[in-house]
N, C-alpha and C positions, 0 to 999 in steps of 0.2 A: 888515699886518706893520709893526711899528714899526721906525723907522730904527736905533734903538739895537741891535737884534739883528743887523742887518747889520754895524754897527760891532763888536760883540762877536765875531761870527764871523770878521771880517777880521783880528782879532788873531792867529789861528792861522797863516794862510798868510804873513802879513807877518813873524812871528817865524821861521817855517821858512825863508823866503828869506834872512833875516839869518844863520841858522845856517850856510849855506854859506860866507859871508864870514868869520865868526868862526872856523870850523873850519880854513879854508885859511889864514888869516893869523895866528892866535894858537895854536892847539892843536897838540901834537906830532904830526908826520906819521908817525912810526915806531911808534906805539902805538894802532892803530885799535880793538883790543879794549878796552883800558883806556878810551879815549875814549868809546866806545859804552856801556860799563858805568857810567862815571861820569855819563853823561847819563841812563841809564835808571833805575838802582836808587835813587838819592836821590829822583828824582821820583816813583817808585812808592811809596816809604815815606812821603813827604809826603802823597800822595793817600790812602794807606791810613789814615794818622792822621785825615784829614778825613772819610773814609767811615766809619770805625769799624765795619768789618764784614769778616768772613773768609769765604772761599768755603765753600759747602755742597754736598754730594752731588756731582753731575756737574761742578760748576764747578771742582773741583780739577784734573781732567784737561783740561777745556776751557781753563782758564787757562794750562795748561802748553803746549798746542797753539797757542793764539793768541799767547801770549808768545813762543814760538819763531818764529812767522811775522811777526807785526806788530811785534815788538820786537827780539828777538835778531838774526835774520838781516837784518831791514830796517835797523835802525840801523847795523850793521856795513857793509852795502853803501852806505848814504848817507854814512858817514864816508870810506869809500874814494873814493867819487865826488867828494866835496867836496875831497879832498886832490889828486885827479888831473885835475880839470876846472876851467876858469874858472867863476867864481861864476855867471855869467849862463847858461852852458850847463847846468851841474848843476841849477840851479834850474828852467830851462826844461823839461828832460826830465821831471823829477819833477812839474812842474806839471800834467802830463797825467794824473797818478794820480786826481784826483777824477773826471775825465771817463771814464777807463777804469772806475772803480768804478761810475759811473752806468750805463755800458753793461752791466756784469755784472748789476747790479740789475734793469735792464730785461729782460734775458734770463732770469735765474733767478727773480726775485721779481716779475715783471710790473708793475714801477714804471715807468710811461710818462711821459717828460718832456713838458712843454707845448711848443707850437710856438715861442713866444717864447723859451723856454729853449733850444731847439735853435738858433735864430738867434743868441742870445748866446753859446752854446758855440762855434758855428762861427766867429764873430768872434774869440773868445778864442783858439781853436786857430790861426787864421791869424796872430794876433799872436805867439803862442808860436813858430810856425815861422819868422817873420821874425826873432825874437830869436835863435833858434839859428842861422839862416842867416847873420845878420850878425855873428856872433861872430868875433873875431880870434884868431889863434894856432892852433897845432897841437892837435888833439884826441887824447887818450888813448884807445885802443881799449878798454883795460881799464876806464878810467873810465866810458866810455859804456856798456859791458856792465853794470858795476855799478849804474849809475843805472837802466838799463832793467830789470834784475832786481828792483831795489827797487820799481819801478813796478808790476811784475807781482805781486810779493808783497803789496804794499799793497792792490791791487784784490782779490785772491783772499781775503786775510785778512779784509778788511773785510766782504765779502759773507758769509763763513763766520761771522763774529761776528753779523751780522744774522740769519742763519738760526737761530742758537742763542739769540737774544734771548728772554727769558722774563719780563720785567718786573723783573729785578734792576736796581737803580740803575746808571746808566752810570758814575758816579764810582767805584763799587766795582769793576765789571768792568775798568775802565781801570787802576785801581790794581793789581789782581791780575795783569794782563797785564805791567805794567811791572816789578813785583816778580819775576815768574817769569822774564821775559826778561833783566832786569838781573842776576838771580842767576846764570843760565847764562852770560851774558857775563863776569861777574866770575870764575867758575871757569875759564873758557876763557882769560881774560887772565892769571890767576895761573899756569896750566899752560903756556901758550905764550909769553907775553911776560915772565913773571917779575914782578919788582917794579914797582909803579906808576912812571910817569915822573916825573922831577924837575919841580917846578913853581916858578914865580915868581908874583908878584902878577897880571900880565896873564893868565897861563894859568888861575889860580884864578878870575879874573873871567870868563874865557871858559867854563870848565866850569860856573860858576854860572848863566850865561846860558842855555847849552843845556839845563841840567837843570831849572831853575826856571821860566824864561820860555818857552823853545821847546819844552818837553815838558809839565811839569805844568800851567802856566797855558794853554798853547796848546791842549791836549787838552780841558781843561774848557770853554774858549770854543768850540771846534769842536763839541763834543757839545751844548752849550747851544743853538748855532745850529741843529744838526740837528733838535732837538725843536721848533723854532719856524718853520723855514723849509723850503721844499720841497727835497728832496735834490738835484735837478737844479740849482737855484739856488746851493745851498751848494757844489756841485762847481765851478761857474763862479767863484764868489767865491774858490775855492782858486787861481785863476790869478794872484791877487795875489802868489803865491809867486815867479814869475820877475821880476815888476815890482820887488819888494823886492830880489831877488838882483842884478838888473842895476843898480839905482840905487845900492845900497851898494857893489857891486863898482867902479863908477865913482868913487864918492866916496872910499871907504876904500882900496881896492886899486889905484886909478888905472887901471882896465881901460877902454880907450877904446871908446866907443860909435860904431857906424856909423850913418849916417842911417837905414838900413833898420830898425835896431833901435828907433829913436824912433817910427817908424811902427808897429812891432810893439807898442810900449807903448800907443800910442793906440787901436789896434784891440782890444787886451786890455781896456783900461778901458772901452771902448764896449760890449764884449761883457758885462762885469760889470754895467754899468748896465742893459742890456736884460734880462738874466736876473733881476736883483733886482726890477725893476719887474714882471716876469711873476709872481714869487713873491708880490709884494705884492697883486696882483690875485687870485691863487688862494688866498691865505690861508696859514695855518701848516701845518706838518707834522702828520701823524696818526700816533700811536704804533702800531706793529704789535702785534697780540695774539698770544699763544701759538698760538691756533687758526690764524691766518693763516700764521704761520711754519711750522707743522707741515704745513699742506696745500700750501705751496709756491705756484707760479704759478697753480694753479687757484683759489686763494682770491681772486684779484683784486688790484688795485693795493694796494701798501703802501708805507710810508715807511721809509727807512733811519734807524735811530735809534741803533745801536750799531756803531760802526766806528772803526778806528784809522787816521788819516791819517799824510803825510809829515812 
């Protein structure tokens, strides 16, 4: 496995970690539906132009289902969590999403992680727990529940997308989900929140970052990594999410770091290093065939290739 694909994959969790800081510090707190819609719909339209392909047959209703789970509900919950929790805590809870997804894949799709990936994941989880435990300030119960719900939706929706994979290009299926979810969020925003929030230049820049960088670009990088790196290793690379959230929270939002959080960062980075070395030794990911997906766990090990992350 070439180092460049590790770097490409890392773009996604790093940008997602930055999203918490941007949302909390720049975007309007009283317009979560509009904030989520502006993130999803432009990103989906951009990817749709690049994919140059519309859904066919069952992908019309599949895109609606996946768009509701992976985009509509997920983006809204992440937006609420980012506004209600310190950046380090919000990023840390959601950082467990790739690991939860790997667990679902092991259970439902018979994708077994390697021993070194398990060691790397354990180190990463320990680091994330230290990041959360060392956070300062009061925690919002609603924010924690929103983040945990987003985590569960991400894991379930990603495995569902994997079971429905049929060889359709990932860029296209991602675009369809974003357009479907973004359209639903826009309709909900108009109905519930009314007119879009007033914006100035910093808010416009914040929306542009969350839509173009943290959604369109991040998803493309994430899916490119999934096609070339073992899914378990990609899940551990996703732990860069809290590292970015903590680091930017300290630099931009002046959130104080406890010494235990610095230890957590070190453990997380160590886990990522172990997992990516394991993936390098095992080779790249293998695309699941329609026959493997149709037969489920009995078909033997498969690789996750079509999923929507945080």
